[in-house]
Backbone bond lengths (Angstrom), bond angles and torsions (degrees), N, CA, C in turn:
res aa  C-N    CA-C-N  psi(-1)  N-CA   C-N-CA  omega(-1)  CA-C   N-CA-C  phi
1 M - - - 1.479 - - 1.524 107.44 -
2 P 1.425 115.89 129.06 1.473 118.83 179.71 1.525 113.39 -66.33
3 T 1.318 116.71 147.54 1.497 120.93 172.05 1.498 110.95 -67.89
4 R 1.375 112.59 168.63 1.432 116.25 178.03 1.562 111.51 -62.80
5 R 1.336 114.50 -36.40 1.495 117.56 -179.49 1.529 110.03 -68.12
6 E 1.367 118.34 -38.49 1.520 120.34 177.09 1.488 110.61 -64.23
7 F 1.372 114.15 -43.63 1.497 118.66 -176.60 1.540 107.71 -62.21
8 L 1.325 119.91 -46.18 1.434 122.13 -178.03 1.507 111.97 -64.77
9 A 1.370 116.17 -36.34 1.433 119.63 177.17 1.522 114.10 -63.14
10 A 1.362 111.20 -42.47 1.476 118.01 179.26 1.518 110.89 -66.85
11 A 1.387 115.45 -39.03 1.402 117.40 -179.75 1.601 113.04 -66.59
12 S 1.371 114.75 -36.64 1.353 120.74 176.22 1.585 112.87 -64.57
13 A 1.323 111.57 -42.10 1.480 115.80 177.20 1.507 111.63 -62.27
14 A 1.308 118.00 -41.81 1.456 120.65 -179.62 1.472 111.61 -67.36
15 A 1.363 116.11 -38.34 1.477 118.65 176.55 1.563 111.42 -65.63
16 A 1.293 116.12 -32.12 1.475 118.88 179.63 1.517 109.65 -71.02
17 V 1.346 116.50 -40.76 1.421 122.28 178.47 1.508 110.10 -60.22
18 L 1.316 115.87 -47.68 1.514 123.12 178.91 1.555 109.54 -61.50
19 A 1.327 116.88 -43.35 1.480 117.51 -179.84 1.440 111.44 -66.02
20 T 1.361 119.21 -39.59 1.422 122.81 176.91 1.523 113.46 -59.41
21 A 1.395 112.90 -44.10 1.452 117.55 179.03 1.508 112.61 -62.60
22 R 1.385 114.42 -40.89 1.494 118.67 -177.49 1.564 106.54 -69.36
23 H 1.265 115.93 -40.03 1.475 117.52 -179.33 1.582 111.12 -64.63
24 A 1.343 113.64 -39.03 1.438 116.82 179.88 1.538 111.72 -65.97
25 E 1.360 114.27 -40.75 1.432 119.27 177.93 1.534 110.02 -63.40
26 A 1.318 115.65 -45.46 1.490 118.68 179.57 1.498 111.41 -60.87
27 G 1.342 115.04 -32.02 1.477 117.84 -175.29 1.488 114.94 -88.19
28 L 1.308 117.41 3.43 1.447 117.39 177.99 1.549 113.57 -63.20
29 T 1.280 118.20 136.75 1.437 120.91 -178.84 1.502 107.92 -69.78
30 S 1.314 118.05 161.80 1.423 120.14 178.26 1.477 113.70 -63.77
31 A 1.381 114.05 -31.33 1.494 118.82 177.27 1.454 111.57 -64.36
32 A 1.363 117.65 -41.62 1.472 124.53 -178.48 1.498 107.34 -64.52
33 K 1.310 117.45 -47.14 1.516 118.32 -178.55 1.509 110.14 -63.91
34 A 1.315 114.68 -34.69 1.544 116.16 179.76 1.545 107.90 -65.04
35 T 1.318 115.46 -43.09 1.456 118.69 -178.02 1.504 109.22 -63.73
36 Q 1.334 119.58 -40.31 1.445 120.91 176.32 1.484 112.82 -59.68
37 S 1.363 116.98 -44.91 1.454 119.81 -174.18 1.549 108.34 -70.39
38 R 1.321 121.13 -17.84 1.433 122.99 -176.74 1.536 110.52 -96.25
39 T 1.257 118.39 11.72 1.478 122.88 -178.93 1.480 110.65 -95.99
40 G 1.347 113.91 104.43 1.444 119.90 176.46 1.507 115.33 73.71
41 L 1.321 116.18 174.55 1.441 121.67 171.88 1.492 111.24 -123.07
42 A 1.318 111.92 119.78 1.450 117.70 -169.45 1.561 114.23 -71.37
43 R 1.404 113.92 -32.67 1.520 116.36 -175.97 1.546 108.89 -123.77
44 L 1.297 114.89 109.23 1.469 118.81 -174.21 1.585 108.85 -119.45
45 G 1.322 113.11 151.72 1.439 117.27 177.18 1.537 113.89 -124.33
46 V 1.240 114.14 -176.72 1.544 122.24 -179.51 1.557 110.82 -129.87
47 G 1.280 114.14 122.80 1.464 118.20 169.28 1.500 109.50 -72.17
48 L 1.382 118.07 119.37 1.449 121.05 -167.94 1.545 111.32 -71.15
49 F 1.327 118.83 -5.81 1.448 119.25 172.61 1.596 109.98 -68.78
50 T 1.335 115.31 -7.15 1.451 121.52 177.53 1.537 107.33 -76.57
51 V 1.375 117.78 -34.51 1.440 120.05 -172.20 1.534 116.65 -126.90
52 P 1.317 115.45 38.99 1.567 117.97 -174.30 1.522 111.27 -61.53
53 K 1.340 120.42 -42.15 1.442 121.88 -174.10 1.555 106.28 -67.59
54 A 1.317 118.80 -37.78 1.476 118.09 -179.66 1.475 109.79 -68.77
55 L 1.376 118.93 -40.31 1.417 120.25 179.16 1.565 112.91 -63.98
56 E 1.302 115.31 -33.19 1.428 121.12 174.38 1.527 115.08 -65.90
57 T 1.313 114.24 -36.88 1.456 120.75 177.10 1.547 112.45 -78.88
58 D 1.261 123.76 -43.17 1.438 126.60 177.47 1.528 109.35 -155.34
59 F 1.258 114.21 99.59 1.476 122.05 -172.82 1.582 110.43 -63.73
60 D 1.327 115.36 -49.28 1.479 120.78 -176.22 1.541 109.90 -67.42
61 A 1.259 117.32 -44.88 1.443 122.39 -177.91 1.538 110.14 -62.96
62 T 1.290 117.95 -32.48 1.498 121.34 178.01 1.523 110.76 -71.54
63 L 1.321 116.07 -42.82 1.455 121.06 177.25 1.550 107.39 -64.37
64 A 1.320 120.23 -40.17 1.466 120.37 177.46 1.531 114.18 -63.77
65 M 1.380 113.09 -32.84 1.510 117.32 176.43 1.480 109.32 -67.89
66 I 1.338 117.97 -44.00 1.518 120.42 -176.30 1.468 107.14 -66.30
67 A 1.316 120.15 -45.13 1.526 120.22 177.20 1.492 113.27 -60.64
68 G 1.338 117.65 -40.78 1.410 123.33 -178.21 1.505 112.96 -63.13
69 L 1.327 119.34 -27.44 1.443 121.43 179.23 1.514 111.83 -79.89
70 G 1.348 115.35 -11.72 1.440 119.59 -179.89 1.510 117.21 109.83
71 Y 1.311 118.71 -1.71 1.452 121.83 174.31 1.491 111.55 -71.79
72 K 1.334 113.35 149.62 1.509 121.82 -175.88 1.440 113.47 -117.26
73 E 1.363 119.71 -14.92 1.463 117.99 -173.75 1.520 108.09 -138.46
74 V 1.352 117.35 156.71 1.498 121.13 176.60 1.558 104.20 -135.89
75 E 1.364 111.91 152.83 1.506 116.35 171.63 1.526 107.14 -122.85
76 F 1.306 114.72 128.89 1.460 124.41 -178.20 1.549 110.60 -82.36
77 F 1.329 117.76 157.91 1.471 123.71 170.54 1.516 107.86 -129.49
78 G 1.351 114.23 153.04 1.478 124.00 -179.10 1.453 112.32 -91.62
79 P 1.394 113.93 177.24 1.473 125.55 9.53 1.510 112.83 -83.27
80 Y 1.311 111.28 168.68 1.463 122.33 -179.39 1.519 111.99 -118.87
81 P 1.339 119.03 173.95 1.447 119.68 178.73 1.559 110.73 -57.82
82 F 1.301 117.56 -31.28 1.473 121.20 -175.92 1.523 111.31 -90.11
83 S 1.334 119.77 -0.40 1.457 119.22 177.89 1.447 115.48 -67.24
84 V 1.358 119.83 154.04 1.450 123.48 -178.42 1.465 109.40 -66.77
85 E 1.328 116.51 158.39 1.485 124.25 -175.74 1.465 111.71 -57.88
86 S 1.333 116.40 -43.19 1.495 119.58 -176.85 1.508 111.68 -60.26
87 A 1.392 116.15 -34.09 1.429 118.68 -179.04 1.537 108.29 -70.80
88 Q 1.335 117.46 -36.88 1.479 117.71 177.58 1.488 113.86 -65.41
89 V 1.337 115.71 -36.45 1.476 118.77 179.45 1.499 109.05 -69.16
90 S 1.341 118.78 -46.36 1.414 122.27 -179.64 1.506 115.03 -58.16
91 W 1.340 112.73 -43.71 1.543 121.74 177.60 1.530 109.03 -62.31
92 A 1.294 121.66 -36.89 1.429 119.92 -176.48 1.557 109.23 -64.05
93 Q 1.389 114.19 -34.77 1.419 116.79 -178.36 1.485 111.45 -75.41
94 T 1.386 117.29 -39.45 1.490 121.66 -179.51 1.555 109.39 -68.40
95 A 1.367 117.31 -37.31 1.470 119.28 -177.20 1.496 113.35 -60.97
96 K 1.350 115.83 -26.47 1.463 120.31 -179.56 1.564 109.33 -68.84
97 Q 1.341 112.47 -33.97 1.558 112.58 177.25 1.511 110.70 -76.17
98 L 1.280 119.17 -25.63 1.417 122.53 -173.65 1.615 112.99 -90.39
99 G 1.280 115.47 -22.97 1.481 118.95 173.24 1.516 112.19 92.99
100 F 1.305 118.36 22.67 1.505 121.61 176.36 1.503 106.28 -160.25
101 T 1.373 115.61 160.13 1.458 118.80 -178.78 1.547 112.19 -119.80
102 G 1.280 120.82 -15.24 1.442 122.04 -176.28 1.532 115.61 -69.15
103 S 1.320 118.35 147.81 1.444 121.48 176.83 1.565 107.91 -164.71
104 G 1.293 116.36 179.37 1.437 119.41 173.45 1.531 110.72 60.31
105 F 1.352 114.35 -122.93 1.476 120.99 178.84 1.513 114.46 -90.84
106 F 1.386 118.47 4.70 1.422 120.90 175.38 1.515 114.65 53.56
107 G 1.346 111.97 46.80 1.470 118.31 176.51 1.575 114.61 83.63
108 R 1.285 115.28 4.66 1.498 119.89 -178.53 1.536 110.37 -107.06
109 T 1.303 115.76 167.25 1.448 120.51 169.92 1.578 109.88 -89.01
110 A 1.310 111.77 166.51 1.552 113.25 -176.85 1.566 107.22 -67.54
111 R 1.270 117.42 -33.15 1.487 116.68 176.73 1.516 112.11 -62.82
112 Q 1.330 116.73 -43.33 1.449 119.98 178.73 1.522 114.68 -63.43
113 V 1.355 115.92 -39.58 1.397 123.93 178.54 1.593 106.54 -64.36
114 R 1.285 117.07 -48.70 1.519 116.31 177.53 1.549 113.45 -58.47
115 A 1.328 116.82 -37.53 1.431 119.36 -177.18 1.622 106.95 -68.55
116 S 1.307 117.07 -36.83 1.500 119.38 177.68 1.512 109.25 -68.32
117 L 1.318 117.87 -42.33 1.457 115.89 176.50 1.551 113.88 -61.52
118 D 1.325 115.06 -43.60 1.494 117.74 178.82 1.517 110.65 -62.15
119 A 1.352 118.55 -38.79 1.462 122.80 -177.58 1.490 111.64 -60.45
120 H 1.387 115.40 -32.23 1.430 119.89 -178.37 1.429 116.98 -103.83
121 G 1.345 115.90 9.54 1.473 121.59 172.52 1.511 110.35 73.24
122 L 1.307 116.76 27.93 1.509 121.60 179.75 1.540 110.33 -107.78
123 T 1.371 114.90 155.01 1.422 123.61 168.56 1.509 109.69 -122.35
124 S 1.363 115.79 158.79 1.460 119.97 170.90 1.513 111.16 -128.49
125 P 1.366 113.87 97.13 1.473 116.00 179.96 1.502 117.39 -75.47
126 S 1.366 115.10 -13.28 1.503 115.69 -174.19 1.451 111.12 -151.93
127 M 1.364 116.02 166.38 1.472 123.56 179.99 1.526 108.71 -153.04
128 H 1.296 112.34 160.92 1.515 120.72 172.05 1.541 108.89 -110.09
129 V 1.314 115.48 141.06 1.409 120.01 -179.48 1.556 107.17 -151.07
130 E 1.335 116.49 159.99 1.450 119.71 -173.02 1.574 106.67 -74.44
131 L 1.359 112.37 151.32 1.502 120.88 -179.75 1.536 110.52 -55.40
132 E 1.334 117.11 -45.40 1.446 118.33 -175.76 1.510 111.42 -61.96
133 T 1.269 116.48 -40.93 1.494 123.01 179.31 1.549 109.53 -65.24
134 L 1.321 115.42 -46.19 1.459 119.49 -178.04 1.526 108.50 -62.11
135 R 1.314 114.79 -42.74 1.540 121.07 -175.68 1.550 110.16 -72.96
136 D 1.320 115.71 -48.41 1.498 117.82 -167.90 1.508 113.52 -95.81
137 R 1.327 118.26 -14.67 1.476 121.23 -178.29 1.595 108.55 -133.57
138 T 1.360 111.53 48.82 1.432 118.66 -178.94 1.527 115.08 -60.37
139 E 1.321 113.49 -34.27 1.481 119.55 179.85 1.494 110.70 -68.74
140 Q 1.331 117.32 -39.63 1.513 120.13 -178.36 1.565 104.91 -71.72
141 V 1.260 121.92 -38.05 1.483 121.09 175.19 1.531 108.02 -60.06
142 G 1.301 116.44 -44.04 1.488 121.12 -179.29 1.561 111.22 -59.27
143 E 1.333 113.48 -42.03 1.465 115.83 179.30 1.433 113.50 -65.31
144 A 1.312 117.78 -40.91 1.459 122.31 175.93 1.536 110.89 -66.64
145 A 1.298 119.23 -38.50 1.469 123.43 174.94 1.472 111.60 -57.56
146 H 1.324 114.94 -43.47 1.500 118.17 178.58 1.581 112.34 -65.46
147 A 1.312 114.36 -37.03 1.421 117.39 -178.37 1.546 112.13 -72.92
148 I 1.357 116.21 -41.27 1.460 118.80 -175.61 1.533 112.03 -87.54
149 G 1.365 117.27 -31.93 1.468 117.89 -176.50 1.528 112.67 111.40
150 W 1.316 116.72 6.71 1.484 120.05 -176.77 1.561 108.97 -64.20
151 K 1.281 115.40 137.15 1.460 125.61 175.94 1.543 110.19 -109.23
152 Y 1.338 116.63 -21.77 1.472 123.31 178.10 1.449 107.62 -133.88
153 C 1.389 113.86 126.86 1.471 122.65 -179.53 1.510 105.80 -131.03
154 G 1.343 117.16 125.48 1.483 116.78 -178.53 1.489 112.17 -170.96
155 I 1.267 114.00 -172.43 1.443 123.83 -169.38 1.592 113.35 -95.40
156 P 1.350 114.36 143.39 1.463 117.36 176.16 1.502 114.39 -79.73
157 S 1.318 117.85 -19.55 1.448 120.20 177.92 1.545 107.61 -167.47
158 I 1.287 116.55 150.87 1.449 119.88 172.73 1.551 112.26 -76.76
159 P 1.283 119.01 132.92 1.450 120.61 -179.65 1.548 111.77 -52.27
160 E 1.312 116.09 140.73 1.487 120.73 -171.71 1.536 111.40 -55.85
161 D 1.355 115.65 -41.95 1.477 118.00 -174.09 1.522 112.01 -72.80
162 Q 1.346 118.78 -3.89 1.427 120.43 -179.84 1.551 111.66 -116.26
163 R 1.258 115.59 23.87 1.498 119.88 174.49 1.578 115.65 -145.50
164 R 1.312 110.02 44.82 1.469 115.85 -174.32 1.565 111.82 -97.28
165 T 1.303 116.90 -19.93 1.454 120.25 -179.12 1.521 109.05 -135.56
166 L 1.329 118.03 164.56 1.482 122.84 175.70 1.490 112.08 -58.81
167 D 1.343 116.35 -36.11 1.474 118.24 176.63 1.493 110.99 -64.57
168 D 1.318 120.39 -35.27 1.478 123.02 171.78 1.485 111.92 -52.96
169 Y 1.293 114.47 -47.02 1.505 119.14 179.36 1.482 115.54 -66.41
170 R 1.363 114.10 -34.38 1.462 119.82 176.35 1.585 108.59 -66.16
171 R 1.324 114.29 -46.47 1.488 117.39 178.48 1.527 111.14 -63.36
172 M 1.325 116.75 -37.38 1.441 118.07 -179.82 1.542 110.54 -63.73
173 A 1.303 118.39 -38.90 1.453 118.47 175.99 1.523 110.05 -60.42
174 E 1.300 120.96 -40.58 1.429 122.02 176.71 1.504 110.85 -62.76
175 V 1.291 117.33 -41.61 1.468 121.09 178.81 1.564 110.90 -60.41
176 F 1.296 113.95 -44.64 1.520 118.14 -177.84 1.530 106.82 -63.56
177 N 1.355 117.15 -48.76 1.469 118.00 -178.68 1.510 114.23 -63.62
178 T 1.267 117.63 -31.62 1.447 121.07 -179.31 1.561 107.95 -73.54
179 I 1.248 117.58 -46.90 1.516 118.21 175.42 1.478 110.63 -62.85
180 G 1.304 116.68 -36.29 1.435 120.09 -179.41 1.558 113.07 -61.67
181 A 1.334 114.28 -37.99 1.438 120.81 -179.46 1.530 109.57 -68.82
182 R 1.259 119.74 -30.83 1.465 124.66 177.23 1.584 107.74 -75.99
183 A 1.325 116.90 -36.06 1.397 123.22 -171.60 1.572 109.11 -76.88
184 K 1.297 117.75 -35.17 1.425 118.26 -173.95 1.500 116.38 -53.55
185 P 1.344 122.54 -44.88 1.448 123.08 175.95 1.529 112.34 -62.84
186 M 1.309 117.99 -19.10 1.461 123.08 179.62 1.481 112.09 -88.97
187 G 1.390 116.12 -2.95 1.487 118.74 174.15 1.495 117.06 90.21
188 F 1.347 117.96 14.68 1.494 117.30 173.58 1.557 110.58 -139.65
189 K 1.356 109.89 157.92 1.517 118.00 175.29 1.541 107.51 -100.36
190 V 1.377 110.55 151.73 1.474 116.80 171.70 1.509 107.85 -73.29
191 L 1.323 114.24 138.94 1.456 120.40 -179.70 1.496 109.99 -114.35
192 Y 1.324 119.68 142.97 1.446 121.99 172.86 1.559 108.22 -132.70
193 H 1.328 111.78 122.48 1.470 122.98 -178.81 1.507 107.38 -104.94
194 N 1.330 117.87 130.36 1.462 120.66 -179.13 1.537 115.62 -88.02
195 H 1.253 117.06 152.29 1.471 122.45 168.60 1.491 105.83 -114.17
196 G 1.349 120.67 -147.62 1.427 122.29 -172.35 1.476 114.48 -93.92
197 Y 1.337 119.25 -6.84 1.519 121.51 -175.78 1.561 108.99 -81.12
198 G 1.350 114.05 167.10 1.414 118.85 168.83 1.509 118.11 69.59
199 L 1.364 118.33 13.82 1.403 121.81 -172.91 1.545 109.19 -109.61
200 A 1.352 114.83 -10.00 1.542 117.48 175.81 1.524 106.10 -105.58
201 P 1.359 115.52 152.89 1.437 122.65 -178.25 1.543 110.28 -57.68
202 M 1.359 114.49 145.25 1.443 118.57 -179.56 1.495 110.85 -120.01
203 E 1.326 121.43 -84.91 1.427 123.13 -177.80 1.583 109.23 -98.83
204 N 1.326 114.72 134.52 1.492 118.05 -179.23 1.506 113.81 51.56
205 G 1.295 117.66 32.20 1.408 120.35 178.00 1.542 116.49 73.69
206 Q 1.336 116.32 7.77 1.453 121.76 -178.82 1.582 109.37 -82.97
207 V 1.303 113.16 140.08 1.505 118.19 -179.39 1.566 105.87 -95.74
208 P 1.329 117.77 118.18 1.461 123.47 -176.42 1.563 111.43 -51.28
209 E 1.272 117.97 -49.58 1.480 116.41 -175.51 1.559 112.52 -65.77
210 Q 1.328 116.74 -22.35 1.479 121.49 175.63 1.553 107.69 -75.56
211 V 1.276 119.26 -38.97 1.425 122.70 174.94 1.529 110.97 -59.37
212 L 1.338 114.26 -42.89 1.497 115.77 174.76 1.486 115.42 -65.11
213 R 1.406 114.59 -50.95 1.479 117.98 -177.80 1.525 111.79 -57.75
214 D 1.248 117.02 -40.26 1.510 118.73 -176.07 1.470 114.76 -64.60
215 R 1.376 116.70 -14.77 1.472 121.22 -176.32 1.536 111.12 -107.53
216 L 1.250 117.47 -0.33 1.494 118.22 -179.19 1.478 113.92 -82.95
217 D 1.314 118.00 144.62 1.451 123.16 177.82 1.553 110.06 -92.80
218 P 1.320 119.61 109.76 1.406 119.72 -172.64 1.551 114.06 -66.57
219 D 1.335 115.43 -11.52 1.485 119.51 174.55 1.549 110.80 -76.32
220 L 1.321 115.31 -20.11 1.483 120.87 -176.78 1.553 116.75 -114.34
221 V 1.333 111.70 -24.73 1.490 118.81 -170.90 1.494 108.05 -128.90
222 A 1.385 116.76 139.82 1.463 120.03 173.88 1.527 107.30 -126.97
223 L 1.372 114.74 150.70 1.412 122.21 179.29 1.496 111.54 -100.64
224 E 1.338 116.94 143.35 1.471 122.93 174.91 1.505 107.53 -118.57
225 M 1.370 116.79 108.08 1.454 117.55 -178.03 1.505 111.12 -82.75
226 D 1.295 118.81 126.88 1.457 124.97 170.12 1.558 104.53 -92.17
227 V 1.309 118.35 105.68 1.443 124.32 -173.47 1.584 108.89 -56.19
228 Y 1.324 113.76 -44.25 1.532 119.64 -176.58 1.433 110.55 -62.52
229 W 1.330 119.24 -54.00 1.429 122.27 -173.51 1.543 111.62 -70.12
230 T 1.346 116.91 -27.88 1.421 119.73 175.39 1.526 112.33 -63.49
231 V 1.387 114.36 -44.50 1.470 118.76 176.89 1.496 110.58 -69.44
232 A 1.329 119.34 -38.76 1.480 121.77 -179.62 1.526 109.30 -65.40
233 G 1.342 121.07 -27.16 1.375 123.45 -179.01 1.497 112.88 -87.12
234 G 1.367 116.35 -1.33 1.452 120.31 173.62 1.566 114.30 95.66
235 A 1.311 114.54 11.25 1.555 116.35 -176.44 1.552 107.27 -104.48
236 N 1.325 114.44 166.57 1.439 122.79 178.10 1.548 110.25 -103.30
237 P 1.316 121.43 113.91 1.430 123.03 -174.86 1.580 111.25 -59.18
238 V 1.297 117.06 -45.16 1.526 119.93 -179.90 1.491 111.54 -58.26
239 E 1.339 114.86 -45.74 1.503 116.74 -179.00 1.576 112.25 -62.26
240 L 1.261 115.49 -36.43 1.498 118.30 178.25 1.494 112.42 -72.49
241 L 1.362 115.89 -39.87 1.503 117.40 178.50 1.574 110.82 -64.37
242 D 1.342 114.94 -36.77 1.468 119.76 -176.70 1.627 108.16 -74.08
243 A 1.320 117.10 -32.39 1.409 120.95 -173.82 1.591 111.51 -81.23
244 Y 1.374 115.38 -23.27 1.478 116.28 -177.43 1.597 108.97 -133.92
245 P 1.283 113.59 68.33 1.425 116.87 -177.03 1.581 113.99 -70.52
246 K 1.363 116.64 -19.93 1.450 119.86 -179.64 1.498 115.07 -85.44
247 L 1.412 114.50 -8.64 1.456 119.87 -170.10 1.565 110.14 -106.13
248 Y 1.322 112.88 -45.78 1.569 115.89 -171.98 1.529 108.10 -75.51
249 R 1.427 116.05 120.88 1.472 119.36 178.65 1.463 111.44 -129.61
250 L 1.328 119.28 -10.21 1.426 123.02 -179.91 1.569 111.32 -138.19
251 M 1.327 117.37 157.50 1.473 117.55 -178.88 1.520 108.40 -148.43
252 H 1.369 113.86 140.89 1.472 120.97 165.59 1.493 109.97 -97.70
253 V 1.288 113.51 119.62 1.516 120.64 -174.31 1.533 108.01 -98.46
254 K 1.323 111.84 116.86 1.501 119.61 176.42 1.515 106.92 -137.05
255 D 1.315 117.29 159.51 1.419 121.84 171.79 1.488 112.39 -119.42
256 M 1.355 119.52 161.85 1.407 122.49 -171.44 1.582 108.85 -124.89
257 K 1.303 118.66 128.55 1.430 121.49 -179.57 1.542 113.75 -57.66
258 E 1.226 113.06 -41.33 1.522 124.48 177.51 1.535 109.06 -153.81
259 I 1.268 116.13 146.42 1.464 122.39 -176.01 1.600 107.55 -60.13
260 R 1.329 114.73 120.03 1.431 122.72 -178.73 1.533 106.90 -130.80
261 H 1.341 116.18 132.41 1.480 122.13 174.34 1.505 108.82 -118.95
262 F 1.308 115.71 150.46 1.465 117.34 169.74 1.487 111.18 -115.39
263 A 1.319 117.59 161.33 1.526 122.98 -174.58 1.525 107.43 -68.42
264 H 1.291 118.92 -43.46 1.495 119.82 -169.79 1.549 108.91 -124.72
265 G 1.250 119.97 -51.59 1.465 123.92 -179.74 1.501 113.39 68.77
266 G 1.336 116.65 26.34 1.473 120.79 -170.47 1.560 113.07 -103.85
267 T 1.270 117.75 -6.39 1.462 117.44 -179.04 1.542 115.45 -125.26
268 M 1.296 116.80 162.60 1.414 118.41 179.22 1.503 114.84 -58.01
269 Q 1.361 116.92 -33.48 1.462 123.61 178.68 1.591 108.59 -65.50
270 D 1.328 114.77 -40.76 1.467 119.76 177.60 1.547 109.28 -58.24
271 W 1.258 117.03 -45.19 1.470 122.06 -176.33 1.518 109.70 -70.17
272 I 1.328 117.29 -46.28 1.425 119.51 -179.26 1.539 114.30 -61.67
273 S 1.369 115.75 -30.72 1.421 119.80 177.17 1.461 114.36 -62.49
274 L 1.384 116.84 -24.03 1.458 118.49 -174.25 1.571 107.82 -102.87
275 F 1.324 119.36 -3.15 1.485 118.51 179.06 1.549 112.86 -52.20
276 P 1.318 118.09 -39.84 1.458 120.66 -177.47 1.529 113.18 -58.49
277 Y 1.339 118.50 -24.60 1.473 120.31 -174.72 1.583 110.57 -87.05
278 M 1.312 119.25 -6.31 1.434 121.63 178.83 1.514 107.93 -72.96
279 T 1.325 116.71 146.15 1.444 122.45 -179.00 1.561 108.90 -149.22
280 T 1.272 118.06 169.91 1.449 122.51 -177.90 1.530 111.10 -65.07
281 A 1.266 118.38 151.16 1.447 123.47 177.56 1.498 112.41 -55.05
282 G 1.381 116.29 126.76 1.431 122.31 -177.12 1.484 116.77 90.68
283 A 1.373 117.99 -12.67 1.410 121.09 179.82 1.522 113.70 -95.56
284 G 1.301 114.15 0.33 1.512 119.20 -177.94 1.482 113.27 -112.79
285 V 1.341 116.61 -161.70 1.475 123.13 -176.78 1.516 116.98 -100.72
286 L 1.376 116.76 -3.97 1.476 119.33 179.67 1.501 109.55 -75.32
287 D 1.290 118.25 141.99 1.418 127.22 179.06 1.542 108.44 -79.82
288 L 1.318 118.66 68.41 1.430 119.94 -175.61 1.520 113.46 -66.19
289 P 1.291 126.80 -34.48 1.440 122.96 177.34 1.547 109.75 -58.21
290 R 1.354 119.47 -39.67 1.463 122.51 -177.82 1.558 110.68 -74.48
291 I 1.366 114.22 -40.90 1.482 117.59 178.17 1.517 111.62 -65.48
292 L 1.322 117.47 -43.02 1.455 119.26 -177.06 1.542 108.93 -74.33
293 G 1.306 117.95 -30.68 1.475 120.16 177.40 1.522 110.48 -63.00
294 H 1.386 116.64 -42.37 1.454 120.67 178.36 1.530 110.28 -70.80
295 A 1.286 118.40 -34.68 1.427 124.31 178.33 1.519 111.83 -59.84
296 Q 1.352 113.02 -51.06 1.437 123.02 177.21 1.537 111.96 -57.37
297 K 1.326 111.21 -48.35 1.504 118.46 -178.38 1.550 112.60 -61.91
298 N 1.336 115.31 -30.87 1.423 119.14 -176.39 1.490 114.81 -98.25
299 G 1.318 117.13 10.33 1.455 118.49 170.59 1.464 119.50 102.30
300 V 1.353 119.11 8.62 1.444 121.04 178.58 1.528 107.32 -68.41
301 E 1.322 117.97 129.83 1.485 124.90 -172.05 1.548 111.31 -101.73
302 H 1.279 120.50 -30.38 1.460 122.27 -171.41 1.563 108.68 -131.56
303 F 1.374 110.78 127.37 1.488 118.60 178.87 1.527 109.25 -118.57
304 Y 1.374 114.47 119.58 1.452 117.53 -178.98 1.514 107.25 -113.75
305 V 1.332 116.13 125.17 1.405 122.55 167.92 1.516 107.97 -68.92
306 E 1.325 118.32 130.92 1.508 120.48 178.13 1.488 106.91 -144.86
307 Q 1.349 114.53 122.73 1.482 120.56 170.96 1.506 105.74 -130.12
308 D 1.306 114.29 94.66 1.501 120.47 -170.28 1.482 113.95 -45.63
309 L 1.348 113.56 125.56 1.492 121.15 -179.15 1.517 114.53 47.78
310 A 1.270 114.68 51.72 1.502 120.64 -178.58 1.545 108.95 -58.67
311 P 1.300 117.00 128.46 1.494 122.96 179.48 1.532 113.75 -62.74
312 D 1.328 116.13 -34.30 1.438 124.24 -179.39 1.521 109.08 -130.75
313 P 1.291 117.78 78.06 1.483 118.09 -167.68 1.596 112.63 -64.32
314 A 1.317 116.95 -41.35 1.481 116.60 -176.50 1.474 112.26 -64.89
315 A 1.390 118.33 -40.68 1.448 122.05 178.03 1.515 109.95 -69.31
316 Q 1.270 118.97 -44.66 1.450 121.31 -174.19 1.524 112.61 -71.60
317 L 1.316 116.32 -41.29 1.490 120.09 175.37 1.474 110.58 -65.65
318 G 1.275 118.36 -35.08 1.448 124.01 178.98 1.544 110.40 -63.72
319 V 1.318 118.40 -45.85 1.499 122.80 177.87 1.514 108.79 -62.70
320 S 1.336 116.89 -45.02 1.466 119.92 -177.30 1.533 114.14 -63.18
321 I 1.403 114.99 -43.53 1.524 112.73 -177.33 1.494 113.12 -74.40
322 R 1.345 120.30 -25.09 1.415 122.27 176.35 1.519 107.31 -69.62
323 Y 1.317 117.74 -42.07 1.498 117.83 178.80 1.511 110.89 -62.78
324 L 1.327 117.52 -48.70 1.443 121.12 -171.64 1.523 113.03 -73.71
325 Q 1.300 119.70 -23.99 1.429 118.96 173.74 1.518 112.58 -74.99
326 G 1.325 117.30 -24.40 1.447 119.55 -178.53 1.531 113.56 -104.69
327 A 1.317 117.47 -0.87 1.426 117.96 -177.86 1.466 114.66 -67.93
328 Q 1.370 120.79 140.40 1.404 126.05 174.50 1.564 109.08 -86.27
329 L 1.344 113.62 96.66 1.462 115.63 -177.01 1.539 111.73 -72.47
330 R 1.363 117.21 142.84 1.419 123.08 -173.74 1.561 109.68 -125.25
331 T 1.334 115.98 155.44 1.398 120.05 176.74 1.538 111.35 -127.60
332 D 1.339 116.28 24.64 1.462 123.18 -179.44 1.520 109.25 -72.49
C-alpha cells in the first residue's frame, strides 16, 4: 500500500499530465482542429441494396453482421406492403433480372423491423420508395416513417417516361415540392437519389438535373448523391456539392475500378451493365477523401456504403468501413 507521500506525488503527477493534455488541446491551431475534424467518418450506414439476398435468407443475422462491422445506420428500399399495386408488379419483373425477390420489410411488419433495428443498435434515417406510392399514399409512408424512424423518404430514380424533356424535369420539381409540403407535418422530407441520367446537356445546352435542382425547396426536399452514378453520368460530385449546400443531405458511397461513363444511364440495364466496375471504398480511382470532405463541409448528414448486390457483403463492407473510418478527408 502506498504511503501518503507516494499517493500525493502520484496524484500530482496525474493532475499535471491532465493539465498538460488540456493545455495542448486548448492550444491547437484552428488548422490542426480542422484536420482532426476531417479525419474519417464516425457514423456510417449501409444501403440495404448491398445485401438483399442475405436479408432474404436471414434478416436478423444480416442486421447483426452489419452492426458487428461497426455500421450504425441502414437505408431500406421498396416496394413495401403499403406500396401501390403497379410498383409490386414492376418489382416482380425486375427481381427476376436481379436474382432475388425480397424488398421493403422482407415479410415483416414495420413494428417487427423497428424491434430488430433496436435489438442490433441500428437506426434507419431514410428509405427509397416508388414515386407513385410517395405521391398517392403519402400518409401510409408517413405512418411507416413514424414507426421505423425515417426522416427522409423518397425515390431512387425518376420514372423513365417522366424525364424525357426539360419540362418533365420542371414538373418533377413541382411534384417533389408538393409532396414535400404534405410530408413536412408528418415529420419527413422528400428525398431524391440520382442515377446516371439527366447530367448531360439536353435542350439549348441546359442540364436537366440542374433545371430540377434549381427549383427544389430545400425546406421540403433533400438530395441524396450517389457518387458512383454521378461520375458515371459525367458530372463532378465536388462541384455539385459546393453548388447546392442546402440540398445535399445524404450520400451513397461507392468506388469505381476505372472511370466508366454511359451514354444515357436511364434504364435498369444501363445500371446493371456498370455493376461489375463497383469496388470497395478506397480500392478504386475515385477521390473519395476529397468528395467526402466536401460533402461533410456542405452539410451531408448520412453516408451509406452501397455496393449493389455485393457477392461477399461481410468482407466487402468490412474493407469499406475500415477505409472510411481512417480516411483523411480533404476540402481542397
